[in-house]
N, C-alpha and C positions, 0 to 999 in steps of 0.2 A: 748690245742695245744701249742707246743713249738715254741717260736719266736727266730729267729737267726739273728745275725749281724756279718758280717765278717770285718776284719781289715787286713792291711798289704800289699795289692797289690801295686806294684811299678814297675818302670823301672829298670831292672838289666842287667848286661853284661853276655855274655856266660861264663860259669864257675863260676858265682857268686851264691849268696845265698839269700834267703828270708824266712821269717817266717810269716805265715798266722795265724790269731787268729779268733776264732768263739766264741762269747759270747751268751749263751742261757738263755732265760727267760722262766720259767716253769719247770716242773719235767721231768728229764731224768730217765726213769724207768730202773730197773736193766736188763731187757730183751731187751733193746733197742740197736741198732747199731747207731753210728754217722758216717757220711761220708763226703768226699770231692769229688766233681765232677768238671769237667771243660768243657767249650765250646770254641773251637777255631773258628776263622772266617770261615764261610761257612761250618761248620761241626756240627754234632749232639753233644749233651752233652754226655760226657763219664765219666765212673767211674775212680777215681784216687786212693782213699784209704778209708778204713773204720776201725772202732774200736768197739769192743763189750764192753758195759759198765760193764757187769757182771764179765768178766774174763780177760779183757784187750787184747784179741786176736786181731791181726792186719791183714789186708788184703791190697794188693797192686796190681795195674795194672802192667803188665809186663814192660810197657814203663817207669815207675818211680821206680821200685823196685831197692833198693840199693842206690838211690839218695834222695828219699823223706822219711820222717818219720812222722807218725801220732801219736799223744799223747793226753792225757786228764788230766784235773785237776778237779776231781769230786767236791772238796770243792768250787771251783770257777764256777762250771757249764760251763766249757770251753773245747774247743777242739782246737788243734793246728796242723799245717802242716809245718814241717821244710823241706825246699826245698834247696838242694845243687847240685852243678855241673849243673846249669841250662843250658838248650839248647834252641835255637830259637823255636823249635817245642813245647816247654812248654808254649809259648805265648797263653793266653786264659783268659776268665773270669772264675774265680774259685768260686764255690758255696759250702757252708756248708749245710748239710742236717741232719735231725733227723728222726728216724724210724717212720713209719706210725702206728705201734702198731698192726700189723696183727697177731703176734705170730709166724712168720716164724722161723724155726730152722736154725741158721747160723752155719753150720758145717764147718770143715776144708776144704778149697778149694772152698767154696761157691762163686758164681759169682754174685755180687750185680748188680742191675739195678735201674733205677730211681723209679720203682714201689715199691721198698722196703722202700721208704722214703716219708713222708707226710708233712714235714715242710722244707722250704728252705729259706736261706738268700738271700739278694739282689744281691750278687755277688761282687767280687773285681777283678780289672784288673791287670793281670801280663803280662808284656811285657819284652821279653828277646831279646836284640839287642845290637850290638856294635856301 
């Protein structure tokens, strides 16, 4: 099982930027997806972004597309989320997640859910406020 630890959550102003990091211990297999989710106060945890380890294909929620960028460093077993033009509605606890290994085929346009992932980090708080 992959173990994950997130870093980088902080207080930011609207329009500002943050970079979240996720360090993984264990093997990230070639057919895995790695993802970011977030939970805002009083709301369910929602999908933010994902990346396929095999071919680097990226997926984004409509609410963050064009502002956030997910990336990886396979040599460091790490995943990143670069967040730009932050908005107050981005305020949430952000979680890194690793594929549960079910063998799901992640096609173009695939809609990720929590059930696609089996390992989760502890979460890191992002607050966007002036």
